[in-house]
C-alpha positions as CSV (number, residue, x, y, z in Angstrom):
1,M,13.6,-5.5,10.3
2,R,12.4,-6.5,13.4
3,P,14.6,-6.4,16.8
4,P,16.9,-9.3,17.3
5,G,15.9,-11.4,20.6
6,P,17.4,-11.3,24.0
7,G,20.9,-11.3,24.8
8,P,23.4,-13.9,25.2
9,R,22.8,-17.2,27.8
10,P,26.2,-18.1,29.1
11,D,27.1,-21.7,29.7
12,A,24.0,-22.9,27.9
13,E,22.8,-25.0,25.1
14,L,19.8,-24.4,22.4
15,P,16.8,-25.9,24.2
16,L,16.3,-28.4,21.2
17,V,19.8,-30.0,22.0
18,A,19.3,-29.5,26.1
19,R,16.0,-31.6,25.7
20,A,17.7,-34.2,23.7
21,R,20.2,-35.0,26.2
22,R,17.6,-35.7,28.6
23,H,16.1,-38.1,26.1
24,G,19.5,-40.0,25.9
25,D,18.9,-43.6,24.7
26,R,15.1,-43.3,23.5
27,P,14.8,-44.0,20.0
28,A,14.6,-40.5,17.8
29,L,14.5,-41.4,14.1
30,V,13.6,-44.4,12.4
31,A,14.9,-44.4,8.3
32,T,16.9,-46.0,5.7
33,E,19.8,-45.9,8.1
34,G,17.8,-47.8,10.8
35,T,16.7,-46.8,14.2
36,S,19.0,-44.0,15.9
37,T,18.6,-42.8,19.3
38,Y,18.8,-39.0,20.8
39,H,22.4,-39.8,22.1
40,E,23.7,-41.0,18.4
41,L,21.8,-37.9,17.0
42,L,23.9,-35.5,19.5
43,D,27.3,-37.1,18.7
44,A,26.7,-37.0,15.1
45,S,25.5,-33.6,15.0
46,A,28.7,-32.6,17.0
47,R,30.7,-34.0,14.5
48,V,29.1,-32.2,11.5
49,A,29.6,-28.9,13.6
50,S,32.9,-29.7,14.3
51,H,33.8,-30.1,10.3
52,L,31.9,-27.4,9.7
53,L,33.7,-25.1,12.2
54,A,37.3,-26.1,10.7
55,G,39.1,-24.9,13.7
56,D,37.4,-21.5,13.8
57,P,35.2,-20.8,17.1
58,D,31.9,-20.1,15.9
59,L,30.0,-19.7,12.0
60,A,28.7,-16.6,13.4
61,E,25.2,-16.6,11.1
62,Q,27.0,-17.9,8.1
63,R,24.5,-19.6,5.9
64,V,24.9,-23.1,5.1
65,A,22.7,-24.9,2.4
66,L,21.6,-28.5,3.0
67,I,20.7,-30.9,0.4
68,A,19.7,-34.3,1.6
69,P,16.9,-37.2,1.5
70,A,14.8,-37.5,4.5
71,G,17.0,-39.6,7.1
72,F,19.3,-39.6,9.9
73,A,21.9,-37.5,8.0
74,Y,19.4,-35.0,7.4
75,V,18.8,-34.1,10.8
76,A,22.5,-34.6,12.1
77,A,23.3,-32.1,9.4
78,Q,20.6,-29.9,10.3
79,W,21.7,-30.0,13.8
80,G,25.1,-29.9,13.3
81,I,25.0,-26.2,11.2
82,W,22.7,-25.0,14.3
83,R,25.3,-26.3,16.6
84,A,28.4,-24.6,14.6
85,G,26.4,-21.4,14.9
86,G,25.1,-21.2,11.5
87,V,21.7,-20.6,9.7
88,V,20.5,-23.5,7.8
89,V,19.5,-23.1,4.3
90,P,17.2,-26.3,3.3
91,L,17.0,-27.1,-0.3
92,A,14.5,-29.2,-2.1
93,T,15.8,-32.6,-3.7
94,S,13.1,-32.2,-6.4
95,H,14.4,-28.7,-7.7
96,P,16.0,-28.5,-11.0
97,P,19.9,-27.0,-10.7
98,A,18.7,-23.2,-11.8
99,E,16.6,-23.0,-8.7
100,L,19.0,-24.6,-6.4
101,E,21.7,-22.2,-7.9
102,Y,19.2,-19.3,-7.4
103,T,18.9,-20.1,-3.3
104,I,22.6,-20.9,-3.0
105,H,23.7,-17.3,-4.6
106,D,21.0,-15.3,-3.2
107,A,21.6,-16.8,0.3
108,D,25.2,-16.3,-0.1
109,V,26.0,-19.6,1.7
110,S,29.6,-20.2,2.8
111,A,29.1,-23.8,2.4
112,V,26.9,-26.6,0.9
113,V,26.4,-29.9,2.6
114,V,25.4,-32.7,0.6
115,H,24.5,-36.2,1.0
116,A,26.1,-39.0,-1.4
117,D,22.8,-39.9,-3.2
118,L,22.3,-36.0,-4.2
119,A,25.9,-35.3,-5.1
120,A,25.2,-35.8,-9.0
121,V,22.5,-33.2,-8.6
122,L,24.9,-30.8,-7.1
123,D,27.4,-31.4,-10.0
124,R,24.9,-29.5,-12.1
125,V,25.0,-26.2,-9.8
126,N,27.4,-23.7,-10.5
127,L,28.9,-23.0,-7.1
128,R,31.0,-20.0,-6.5
129,S,34.8,-20.7,-5.8
130,S,34.2,-19.4,-2.1
131,V,31.6,-22.1,-1.5
132,R,32.9,-25.2,0.4
133,R,31.4,-28.4,-0.8
134,I,30.9,-30.9,2.4
135,S,30.0,-34.4,2.1
136,I,27.5,-35.5,5.1
137,T,29.3,-38.9,5.2
138,E,32.7,-37.2,5.4
139,A,31.4,-34.7,8.3
140,M,30.0,-37.4,10.5
141,G,33.3,-39.1,10.4
142,T,35.1,-35.8,12.0
143,A,36.6,-36.0,15.7
144,P,34.1,-33.8,17.6
145,C,35.5,-30.8,19.0
146,S,35.1,-29.4,22.7
147,P,33.8,-26.7,23.6
148,L,31.2,-26.0,20.6
149,P,30.1,-22.5,20.5
150,V,27.5,-20.7,22.7
151,V,24.6,-20.0,20.2
152,D,22.2,-17.3,21.6
153,E,18.2,-17.9,20.6
154,G,18.2,-14.2,19.6
155,R,20.4,-15.5,16.3
156,R,19.3,-16.4,13.1
157,A,18.8,-20.2,12.7
158,M,17.1,-20.8,9.2
159,M,16.3,-19.5,6.0
160,I,13.3,-21.0,3.8
161,Y,12.8,-19.6,0.5
162,T,9.1,-18.7,-0.3
163,S,7.5,-16.7,-3.3
164,G,6.3,-13.5,-3.0
165,T,4.7,-10.4,-5.0
166,T,8.2,-9.5,-6.5
167,G,8.3,-12.7,-8.5
168,R,11.6,-14.5,-7.3
169,S,11.7,-16.4,-4.1
170,K,12.7,-14.6,-0.8
171,G,14.5,-16.1,2.1
172,V,12.4,-16.1,5.3
173,V,14.7,-15.8,8.1
174,T,13.8,-17.2,11.4
175,T,15.7,-17.3,14.6
176,H,16.0,-19.8,17.2
177,A,13.7,-18.2,19.6
178,N,11.1,-18.3,16.6
179,L,11.5,-21.7,16.0
180,A,11.2,-22.4,19.7
181,A,8.0,-20.6,20.0
182,Q,6.6,-22.0,16.6
183,V,7.0,-25.6,18.1
184,T,6.1,-25.3,21.9
185,S,2.9,-23.6,20.6
186,L,2.0,-27.0,18.6
187,V,3.4,-29.3,21.1
188,T,1.0,-27.4,23.4
189,A,-1.7,-27.5,21.4
190,W,-1.5,-30.9,19.8
191,E,-0.5,-32.5,23.1
192,W,2.7,-34.0,21.9
193,Q,4.4,-36.7,24.6
194,A,7.4,-38.5,24.4
195,D,5.7,-42.1,23.5
196,D,4.3,-40.5,20.4
197,H,5.5,-42.1,17.0
198,I,4.9,-39.9,13.8
199,L,5.5,-40.7,10.1
200,L,6.9,-38.0,7.8
201,V,6.2,-38.0,4.3
202,L,6.7,-34.1,3.4
203,P,9.5,-32.7,2.1
204,L,12.3,-31.2,4.6
205,H,12.5,-28.0,2.6
206,H,8.9,-26.4,3.8
207,V,7.8,-25.6,7.1
208,H,5.3,-28.2,7.3
209,G,7.8,-31.2,7.2
210,I,10.5,-29.5,9.2
211,I,8.7,-27.8,12.0
212,N,5.5,-29.3,12.5
213,V,6.7,-32.8,12.4
214,L,10.1,-33.3,12.6
215,T,10.9,-30.7,15.1
216,C,8.0,-30.9,17.2
217,A,8.5,-34.8,17.5
218,L,12.1,-34.1,18.5
219,W,11.5,-31.7,20.9
220,A,8.9,-33.9,22.7
221,G,11.2,-36.6,23.2
222,A,9.3,-38.9,20.5
223,R,10.0,-40.9,17.6
224,C,10.0,-39.7,13.9
225,E,9.8,-42.2,11.1
226,M,11.1,-40.7,7.9
227,L,10.1,-42.1,4.4
228,P,12.4,-41.0,1.6
229,R,9.4,-40.1,-0.4
230,F,5.5,-40.5,-0.3
231,D,4.0,-43.6,-1.6
232,A,0.4,-44.6,-1.0
233,E,1.0,-48.3,-0.9
234,Q,3.8,-47.6,1.4
235,V,1.8,-45.5,3.9
236,W,-1.0,-47.9,4.3
237,S,1.5,-50.6,4.7
238,R,2.8,-48.7,7.5
239,F,-0.3,-47.8,9.1
240,V,-1.3,-51.6,9.0
241,E,1.7,-52.4,10.6
242,G,0.7,-50.4,13.8
243,G,2.5,-48.3,16.2
244,L,2.2,-45.0,14.9
245,T,0.1,-42.2,16.8
246,L,0.4,-39.1,14.5
247,F,0.4,-38.3,10.7
248,M,0.2,-34.9,8.9
249,A,0.3,-34.2,5.2
250,V,-1.4,-31.9,2.7
251,P,-4.7,-32.4,1.1
252,T,-3.1,-33.8,-2.3
253,I,-1.4,-36.9,-0.2
254,Y,-4.9,-37.6,1.5
255,G,-6.6,-37.8,-2.1
256,K,-3.8,-40.0,-3.1
257,L,-4.4,-42.0,0.1
258,I,-8.2,-42.4,-0.7
259,A,-7.7,-43.4,-4.0
260,A,-5.4,-46.3,-3.0
261,W,-7.8,-47.2,-0.3
262,E,-10.7,-47.4,-3.0
263,A,-8.6,-49.4,-5.2
264,A,-7.9,-52.2,-2.8
265,P,-9.8,-55.5,-2.3
266,P,-12.6,-55.3,0.1
267,E,-10.7,-57.7,2.7
268,R,-7.6,-55.3,2.4
269,R,-9.9,-52.2,2.9
270,R,-11.2,-53.8,6.0
271,V,-7.5,-54.0,7.5
272,M,-6.7,-50.4,6.2
273,T,-9.6,-49.3,8.1
274,D,-9.0,-51.0,11.1
275,A,-5.3,-49.7,11.4
276,C,-6.4,-46.1,11.5
277,R,-8.2,-46.6,14.5
278,G,-4.3,-46.8,16.4
279,L,-3.7,-43.1,15.7
280,R,-4.6,-40.4,17.9
281,L,-4.5,-37.3,15.5
282,M,-4.6,-36.8,11.4
283,V,-3.4,-33.2,10.8
284,S,-4.4,-31.6,7.1
285,G,-2.5,-28.3,6.2
286,S,-0.3,-26.2,3.6
287,A,-3.6,-26.0,1.6
288,A,-7.4,-25.5,2.0
289,L,-8.8,-29.0,2.8
290,P,-11.8,-29.8,0.4
291,V,-15.0,-30.5,2.4
292,Q,-15.4,-34.0,0.2
293,T,-11.9,-35.3,1.3
294,L,-12.5,-34.4,4.9
295,E,-15.9,-36.3,4.6
296,R,-14.6,-39.4,2.7
297,W,-11.5,-39.5,4.9
298,H,-13.5,-39.7,7.8
299,E,-15.8,-42.3,6.1
300,I,-12.8,-44.3,5.8
301,T,-11.0,-44.0,8.8
302,G,-13.0,-42.4,11.3
303,H,-10.8,-39.6,11.9
304,V,-12.0,-36.1,11.5
305,L,-9.0,-34.5,9.9
306,L,-7.7,-31.4,12.1
307,E,-7.3,-28.3,9.6
308,R,-5.2,-25.7,10.6
309,Y,-3.5,-22.5,8.9
310,G,-0.2,-21.0,8.9
311,M,2.6,-19.9,6.5
312,T,6.4,-20.1,6.2
313,E,6.7,-16.4,7.8
314,I,4.7,-17.2,10.9
315,G,4.8,-21.2,11.7
316,M,1.4,-22.0,12.6
317,G,-1.1,-19.4,13.4
318,L,-4.9,-21.1,13.7
319,S,-5.7,-24.7,14.4
320,N,-8.9,-26.4,15.0
321,P,-9.2,-28.1,18.5
322,L,-7.5,-31.2,19.4
323,H,-10.5,-32.1,21.7
324,G,-13.5,-30.5,20.3
325,E,-15.7,-29.9,17.3
326,R,-13.7,-29.5,13.9
327,R,-15.6,-27.8,11.4
328,P,-15.4,-28.3,7.9
329,G,-14.3,-25.4,5.8
330,C,-12.8,-23.6,9.2
331,V,-9.1,-23.5,10.4
332,G,-10.0,-22.8,14.1
333,A,-9.0,-20.2,16.6
334,P,-5.2,-19.1,17.3
335,L,-2.9,-21.5,18.7
336,P,-1.3,-20.6,21.8
337,G,1.1,-17.6,22.2
338,V,-0.4,-16.5,19.0
339,E,-2.5,-13.2,18.5
340,V,-4.6,-13.0,15.4
341,R,-7.0,-9.9,13.9
342,L,-8.8,-9.1,11.1
343,V,-8.6,-5.8,9.5
344,G,-9.7,-3.8,6.7
345,D,-7.5,-1.6,4.0
346,G,-6.6,1.0,6.3
347,G,-5.4,-1.4,9.2
348,A,-8.8,-1.1,11.5
349,P,-10.1,-4.5,13.0
350,V,-13.2,-5.1,11.2
351,A,-16.5,-6.0,12.9
352,S,-17.6,-9.3,13.9
353,G,-18.6,-11.4,10.9
354,T,-17.3,-8.8,8.7
355,P,-14.2,-10.3,6.3
356,G,-10.8,-8.8,6.7
357,E,-6.9,-9.5,6.1
358,I,-5.5,-11.7,8.8
359,E,-2.6,-10.3,10.7
360,V,-0.8,-12.1,12.9
361,R,1.8,-11.1,16.1
362,G,3.7,-13.3,18.5
363,P,7.3,-14.6,19.1
364,G,7.2,-17.2,16.2
365,V,6.8,-14.4,13.6
366,F,9.9,-14.4,11.3
367,L,12.5,-11.9,11.5
368,E,13.0,-10.7,8.2
369,Y,13.1,-11.5,4.7
370,W,16.7,-12.0,3.6
371,R,18.3,-8.5,2.2
372,W,14.7,-7.3,1.4
373,P,14.4,-4.6,4.0
374,E,11.5,-2.8,2.2
375,E,9.7,-6.0,1.6
376,T,10.1,-6.9,5.3
377,A,9.1,-3.2,6.7
378,A,6.0,-3.5,4.1
379,A,4.9,-7.1,5.5
380,F,4.3,-5.6,8.9
381,R,1.9,-3.0,10.3
382,D,2.5,-1.6,14.0
383,G,4.3,-4.9,14.8
384,W,1.6,-7.2,13.3
385,F,2.5,-9.4,10.1
386,R,0.2,-9.0,7.2
387,T,-0.4,-12.4,5.7
388,G,-2.4,-10.9,2.4
389,D,-5.0,-14.0,3.3
390,V,-8.8,-12.9,3.5
391,A,-11.2,-14.9,6.4
392,L,-14.1,-14.1,8.6
393,V,-15.0,-15.3,12.1
394,D,-17.5,-17.9,12.0
395,D,-19.3,-18.6,15.5
396,G,-15.6,-18.2,17.0
397,A,-13.6,-20.3,14.4
398,Y,-11.7,-18.7,11.4
399,R,-12.8,-19.1,7.7
400,I,-10.2,-18.5,4.9
401,L,-12.0,-16.9,1.9
402,G,-9.1,-16.0,-0.2
403,R,-5.7,-14.1,-0.6
404,R,-5.4,-10.6,-1.3
405,S,-2.8,-11.2,-4.3
406,V,-4.1,-12.8,-7.4
407,D,-0.1,-13.4,-7.9
408,I,0.3,-15.9,-5.1
409,I,-1.1,-19.4,-5.9
410,K,-1.3,-22.2,-3.4
411,T,-0.7,-25.8,-5.2
412,G,-0.3,-29.2,-3.3
413,G,0.9,-27.3,-0.1
414,Y,3.4,-24.9,-1.8
415,K,2.9,-21.1,-2.2
416,V,4.2,-20.0,-5.4
417,S,4.7,-16.9,-7.4
418,A,2.5,-16.4,-10.7
419,L,5.2,-13.8,-11.8
420,E,8.2,-16.0,-11.4
421,I,6.5,-18.4,-13.6
422,E,5.8,-15.8,-16.1
423,E,9.1,-14.6,-16.2
424,V,10.6,-18.5,-16.6
425,L,7.9,-19.1,-19.4
426,R,8.5,-15.9,-21.4
427,A,12.0,-17.4,-22.3
428,H,10.5,-20.1,-24.5
429,P,11.0,-19.4,-28.1
430,A,7.3,-20.2,-29.0
431,I,6.0,-17.6,-26.4
432,V,5.2,-14.0,-27.1
433,E,3.4,-13.3,-23.7
434,C,1.6,-15.0,-21.1
435,A,-0.3,-15.0,-17.6
436,V,-0.5,-17.2,-14.9
437,V,-3.1,-18.2,-12.7
438,G,-4.3,-20.1,-10.2
439,V,-7.6,-22.2,-10.6
440,E,-9.4,-23.8,-7.9
441,D,-9.0,-27.5,-8.1
442,P,-10.1,-30.4,-5.7
443,E,-6.9,-32.1,-5.8
444,W,-4.1,-29.6,-5.6
445,G,-6.1,-26.7,-4.0
446,E,-5.3,-24.5,-6.9
447,R,-3.6,-25.7,-10.4
448,V,-1.1,-23.7,-12.2
449,C,-2.8,-22.7,-15.1
450,A,-1.1,-20.8,-18.3
451,A,-2.8,-18.5,-20.7
452,I,-0.2,-17.6,-24.0
453,E,0.1,-15.4,-27.0
454,L,2.2,-17.4,-29.5
455,R,4.9,-16.2,-31.8
456,G,3.9,-16.1,-35.3
457,D,3.0,-19.3,-36.7
458,R,4.3,-21.1,-33.8
459,D,2.4,-24.1,-32.1
460,L,2.9,-25.5,-28.5
461,T,1.1,-28.4,-26.8
462,L,0.8,-28.6,-23.1
463,A,3.3,-31.8,-22.9
464,E,6.0,-29.9,-24.6
465,L,5.5,-26.8,-22.3
466,Q,5.9,-29.4,-19.2
467,A,8.9,-30.9,-20.8
468,W,10.7,-27.6,-21.2
469,A,9.3,-25.9,-17.7
470,K,10.3,-29.3,-16.2
471,E,14.1,-28.4,-16.6
472,R,13.8,-24.7,-15.3
473,L,11.2,-24.6,-12.7
474,A,10.2,-26.9,-9.4
475,P,7.6,-29.5,-10.3
476,Y,4.9,-27.7,-8.3
477,K,5.3,-24.7,-10.4
478,V,5.1,-26.7,-13.8
479,P,1.7,-25.3,-15.5
480,R,-1.0,-28.0,-15.5
481,A,-3.3,-26.6,-17.8
482,L,-2.6,-24.1,-21.0
483,R,-4.9,-22.0,-23.4
484,C,-3.3,-20.5,-26.5
485,V,-5.1,-17.1,-27.3
486,A,-4.6,-14.5,-29.9
487,T,-4.7,-11.7,-27.3
488,L,-4.5,-11.8,-23.3
489,P,-7.3,-10.0,-21.7
490,R,-6.6,-6.6,-20.9
491,N,-7.7,-3.5,-19.3
492,A,-7.6,0.0,-20.7
493,M,-4.3,0.7,-19.6
494,G,-2.9,-2.5,-21.1
495,K,-2.8,-4.7,-18.1
496,V,-3.7,-8.2,-18.1
497,T,-6.9,-8.8,-16.0
498,K,-6.1,-12.1,-14.2
499,P,-9.9,-12.9,-13.2
500,E,-10.4,-12.8,-17.1
501,V,-7.5,-14.9,-17.6
502,A,-8.8,-17.3,-15.0
503,K,-12.1,-17.6,-17.0
504,L,-10.4,-19.4,-19.7
505,F,-9.7,-22.3,-17.7
506,D,-13.4,-22.9,-16.6
507,L,-14.1,-26.1,-18.9
508,T,-10.5,-27.3,-18.4
509,P,-11.0,-31.0,-17.4
């Protein structure tokens, strides 16, 4: 475990809250609930904090899960948990009950804050008797107490679950100081201003949506407009309406926006293209951006997408420049306040032009994997976080080459564990053994592909497997390709050879 941050700051608020006070009646959020000001967000979050405290002086880093659609209520609850001294554990609205239950139990939460629209989802989750179930609407109706606790920046603030080589998801713990460092780095590099207006279409259980979009906007005093879910036609209509200055998404979203533009009539295309000129910056991340997507988007909109590199454990580490050349296939240089180096197997820095593992150091790097001290220790080398990604520096810009672990798949902006998916698939009555690999895909970055050995004379189609898996896995973990084989490829020791498994899908359409 890394050492905690600085000591208490008497008579001080968290920087995000203190900055919001300065923005007062400026619009903060635009969502299905309407337009809300910073003042209204501060008032609602104070009410949520009071409800969570229930007379106690401080949550003292109790974990509090949050499940809500993107909107004012989500942000009020998130800030309320922080202002009460709790740790936010954001839950994915798309996950099946089994995954939600795992996260809630593993994080050992004291409460789950739920939006009314998702109450039925939570009804299917087996909560322990000690876990409070709190309605956001009820919490926001609570009379605020005074004073709220002083929350030190060195305290744990958020726990986002991400997959690892152990198979099951791990809670990545960041402190308030970590989050502030991640945000200020991006605000500086991408020149966020109070008059910026960003459209949020990303999920709010992932660092891309929570930090890069929502928190950066609110830190800068800007306006964050939130759609409850991504819809290509709705996004294009919003571009045409005007007023936006920034947009951030994953490559799959840009692919769908391109498809929607190409399906539009010629006159509509001209309107859509003209609308993009009003935005000052468009960013792509969470997965490798195919060069053809970058080039086609540039043809359609005139924007060269800014590609960057990051992960849950570090926030963002590398970025192409706001001003200057953005090179296809590259993720730029270290962001402000971030140190990056490439090392060989022994940990020594590699020579210029030589591939090496990316290691990152800086105040934005996470504190720990929740209750995984050995994994946490193994993730660091002399204070540097070991990302597991391999890159080389090409004329000053980093180019990602791949990952050291074949068991980590990046698909649609998410990092998932092949081992976890395999463990679930083995429970299927028709499957004796399986191997899951990621295969390069222009839309998803990588497709989740499963090769299986069938039991006896059983049969199994991809559609049948997907229907079964959707009840047990998050949507982006469900296999998109299937191969049934008599025997999985193995080495002399009987271990499945993943590169040979991947070759089974070379001709998959």
